[in-house]
N, C-alpha and C positions, 0 to 999 in steps of 0.2 A: 504494500500500500504506500502511495506517495505521502510523504510527511505533510500533515496538515499545518497550516500557519497558526501558531499560538503565540501570544505576546511574551510568554516566558522563555521561549526558545531563542537562544543567542545566535548572533551572526555566524560564529564559528561552527555551531551545530548545523546550521543550514549548509555551510560549506561542505561539511562531511556527508550529510544525509539527504538533503533536498534532492528531489528528482529520481531517487533510486526506487526501483521496483524489484522485489525479490525474484531471483531467477528460478524458473520452474525446475531446473536441475540442481538447485541449492548452491550454486556458485556464490561465494562471498561478494565478489564484484561482478558487475555486468560483463559477460564475455564479449569479445570482439566479434560482431556479426559481419564477417567478411563475405557477404553475399550480395550479388548484384540484384537478385530478385527474390521474391517470397511466394510460396505455394498457396493454393486454395484447396480447401476440402472438396468443394463442389463448384460447378460453373456459376450457380446462383450466388455463392459467397463472393466469387471474383467480381461479378456484376455489382453486387451490393457495395463492395469496397470502392470500386471505381466511381460509383454514384454518390458515395458518402453515407449511405444508409447504415453501413457497418464499419466500425473502427477496425483498423488493421493495416499491416504493411503490405505494400504492393511491389515497389521497385525503389532501390536506394536513392535515386535522384529525388524521389517523392518523400522519403523518410526512412529511418533506420533506428532500431532501439538505442544505439549508441548516441545518435543525434538527440533523441528524445530526452535521455537522461541529462545530457549537457544543457539542452535548451531549458528544461524545467528547473535545473539548478540555477542557471543565470537569471531566469525570470524571478525565481524566489529571492535571490540576493538583491536584485534591483528593486524589489517591492517589499523587502523585509521591514516589518512593523509599520508599513504605510497603509492608509485607509482611503476609501473612496468618499464621495460626498455624502453617502448614506451611512458612513461609519463602518462599512464592511471591509474586510481585508482586501487590499487592492490586488486586482488580477492583471496579468500581462501575459503575452504570448511571445516567445522567442523563436527565431528561425536561424539555424546555424548555416554558415557558408564556408566556402573553401578559402576565403581570405577576407580581410576587412574591406578591400576595394569591391569585392563581389557583393558584400552586404550593403555597402554604400550605393552601388549601382541599383540593387533592388529597391532601396529606399527612394532614390531619385526617380526611377522609372515607374514606381508605383504611384507617386504623388504629383509628378510634374509633367506637363504637356506643353506642346508648342504654343508659344504666346505667354507662358508663365514666366515669372521672375523669382529668384531666390536671393534673399538678403543674408549676408554673413559678414564676418569681420576679417581683419588683417591677421597674419601669422597663423595660417592653418598648416596642417601637415601637407607636405609637398604633393603627394598623390591626390589628395582631396582638392587642392588648389588647381592642379592641372586638369582634373576631371571637370571642375566647374568652369574653367576658362578655355579649355581646348576641346572638350567633348560635348558638353551640354549645349553650347551655342549652335553647334551643328544640328541639334535636335529642336532648335527654336526656343531654348530656355536661356534666359539672360541672367548672369550673376550680378548682384550689386554688392561690392565689397567696400566696407567702410569701418571707421572707428566706432564701435558700439558702446563705448564708455559715455559718449555724449548722447544720452537718451532723448533729449529734446530734438537733436538733429535727426536721430533715427525716426522719431515720430513724424517729423516734417517730411521725410522721405516716404514713410508709409501713407501719409495723407495724399502725397503727390502721385505716387506710383500705384495705380489701382490693380495692376496685374501681378503684384507680389503674392506668391502662393505659400512660400515656406521661409521660416527663419531657421538657419542652421548655425549652431554654436559649438565651439570646441574649447573646453575650459578644464584645466589649464591648457594653453595652446602650445603647439610644437614649433620651434624649440625655445621660444622666448619666455614661456611660462606666464604669459599674460592671462588674466582671468576676467571673464565677464560675469556680471551679476545675473545669475539664472532667474531668480525670483522676479527681478525688475524687467528683464528682457522678455521672459515668457508672459508675464502679465500684460506687457505692452502688445505683444504679438496676439494674444487672445482678444484684446480689444478690437483688433483689425481682422479677426477671424483667420489667422494664419496657422498653418501646420508648423509645429516646432519639433526640432530634432537636435539631440545633443550627443557629441562624441565624448564618451566618458572613459576613453582608453587610459589616459594618463592618471586619472584618479582611482579608477576601479570602483565598484559599488561599495567597497569597504569604507572609502573616504568620502563618497559623494553619491547622492541618489537624485538624479534630475526629475524623476517622477514625483518627488516630494513637492516640486514647484509647478507641476502641471504639464510637463513635457509630454508630447504625443509619442515620440520615439526616442529610444536610447540606442546608441551604436557603439560597438567595441571592435577593435582588432584583438581577437582573443589570443593572438600570437604573443601578446605582451604579458601583462600582470596576471590575467586569468589563467593562462597556461603556466607561466612562471618559470619554465625550464628551457625555453628555446627549442622545444622538440617538435613543434608542429605549427604550421601556418593556419590561421582561421579567422573568421569574423562572425559577428552575430548582430542581428537587428531585433530589437525588442519593442513591441508596441502595446500601448495601453488599451486600444480598441481591439479586444480579443476577436470579435466576430470579423472585423475587417482583416485582421492578420490571418485568420484561419481561411478566409475566402480569397479576397482580391490579392493581398500581398503574397500569400502562399502560392497562388497561381502564377504571379509574375516571377517569383523566385524559382519555381519549378521550370518554367519555360525558358528562363535565362540560363539555367543549368549550372549555376555557381554553387552547387551543393558541396558540403564537406564529404569526408569519407569516414568509415567506421574506426579506423586506427587513430586518425587525428582527433576524432571526437572522444575516443577512449583516453588518449593522453591528456586532453583538455580536462576531462572529468577528474582524472587523478590529480592534475595540477591544482584544480580549484579546492580540493580538500584542505590544502594548507594555505589558502589565500590569506586568511586573517593573520596567521602566525608570520608568514613572509612579509606582509605589509607592515606589520609592527616593527620588524627588524630593518626593513628597507628604510622606513621613515626615521627611525632613531639614528641610523647611520647618516642619512641625508642631512639632517639638521647639523650634525657635528661637522660634516664636510663643508657645508655651506658657510658656516661660521669660520672654519679654518681658511677657506679660500678668500672670504671677505676681508680677513685680516692679514693676508699674505702680501708682501711688498711687490711681488711680481704680477699680481692680479689687479686689473683696473676696474672690473665690473663683475658682479655675480647676479644672475637672474634666478631667484628662488622665492616663492610666495611666502616663505616662513621668515624672511628677513624684513624688518620694518622699513628698510630702504626700498623694497619692491613696490612699484606703483599700485599694485592690486593686493597688497597685504590685507587690507580690511575686508575685501571681498572674499579672499580665501578663508579668513578667520570666520566669516559669516556662514559659508556654505560647505566647507570641508572639515572633516573630522581632524585632519592633519594636513599640512602643506604638501605632503607627498614625497616621492622618492626620485624625482627628476630635477635637474638643475642645469644651467648653462652659464658659461663665463667667458671673459675675454682677458687675455694677457696684455700687459702694457706695451710689449714689443710687437703686438699684432700677430699676423698670420705666420711669419717666420718662426716666432717664438712658440706659437701654438703647435706647429708641425714638429718642432724639436721636443716639446713637452710630450706629445702623443707618442713619438718614437722612443722616448726614454722610459715609458711605463713598463713595469715588470710584472705587476700583479693584475692591474686593470686590463681589460681586453679591448683591443682595437676592432670594433665591429659596430654596424648599425643595428637597429632594433632596440628594444628596451624591455624592462620588466623581468629580466632573467635573474637567477640567483647570484650570478657573478656580475661585477660592475663593468658596464660597457661604455666606451668613450668613442665619440664620432665627431666629424666635422660637417655640420649641416650644409654649408654653402657648396661643398663639392660632392656631397653624398645624398642625403635625403631630400635636399631642396635644390639639387643641381639643375633641374628643369625649369626653375623659376628665374625670370630675368633679374639681373643683378640690381637694377634700380628698384624693382618691386620688393626684392628680398631686403634690401637695406631700409626701405620705407617701413617694413615690418619689424625691423630690428635684428635681422639675420645678416650680420656683417661677415666679411671674409675671415675674420679672426675668431668668430664665435665657436666655442667647443661645447658639445652637449654631453652630459654624463647621466647615465642611468645607474643609480647607486644600488649595489647588490647587498647581500646579507653576510658578507665576510666579516671577520673581526675588525672593528673600527681602527684599532691600533695599526693593523697591517695596511689598511687602506690609506690612512693618514701618512704612514711612512713612505708608501709608494708615491703618493702625490708630492710629498716634500722633496724626495730625491729627484723626481722628474722636473720639479720647478726650480731646483737649485742651479 
């Protein structure tokens, strides 16, 4: 039986147990269902499953027991201890995808049509930015990218632009860690009847729950903190309108064919069991590293929402349980010093992505955001000398020692 939502059940308990259905053969963990298709007892049963009269699996592009467990666990975490307007436990439906970009594509093609516009902000993940600016315009969808800290200006745009259909938010943003006020932005979007979607990848549901503020959709690259071990690429789209998710959005996802696979879903489920424990250590380490870098003579700037010097410190304090495990910084000597620093690292890993147990260091301008024009990058605060760090769960003394020797 799927674990029922009760107020006394903690987030960590959900991480371990939510979504799990006892295996008929009494396996402790859900086995890997490495099957492309599923059999029917009778022709009528097959017909009933295709028409939706009977629940059951048909074909792995349409669903798989490993997908179901991961999806239900993520939906449970994003709605943990939240309630709807009638005071009932909030319900949500998740759809697992092969990548974050696949989940994002399902979101956009489910909600946006030719003639629609989407409003969003500066400093998005590079892939999201390119999808908005290089793919959607070809489908007749126009992005409006602006500073969403000036809510009066945002409202002026909403009053003027009658074809805006969606507000898309990413907070904290990649890689500047800028945060937008979810409560204020979503409330404004609701006044103008917009669909709202939030990329919650950097925070994870442990630190932030966008549904708390009325978001319609929550998006994750599950590759990151949810998986936590760098073992599988994936993405998930979670929606508050369960009927719409089960009907229209599921149809779009199946036809686009961006489904996950049984093995990656199995790895994701295993990773999520330790999400709470990992996030606690990630965050403890990140605070100490941010303070260390902020006081280091070789560092000119640190972007971390937990520092009072960060422009969005107050917003992060308001809507996040903790400022998180990601930071970025610049060295006083710029790009050349940054390259030397990265090359001198001995414990920290030189790699893109984030959210793994080990600390990852990358150079956004030449890696994750290489496809964004330099002028636009710099306008968003992504300079050529910016270094991004995803802080892992290693012992803090070892991480600080590695950073110190690399900066010396």
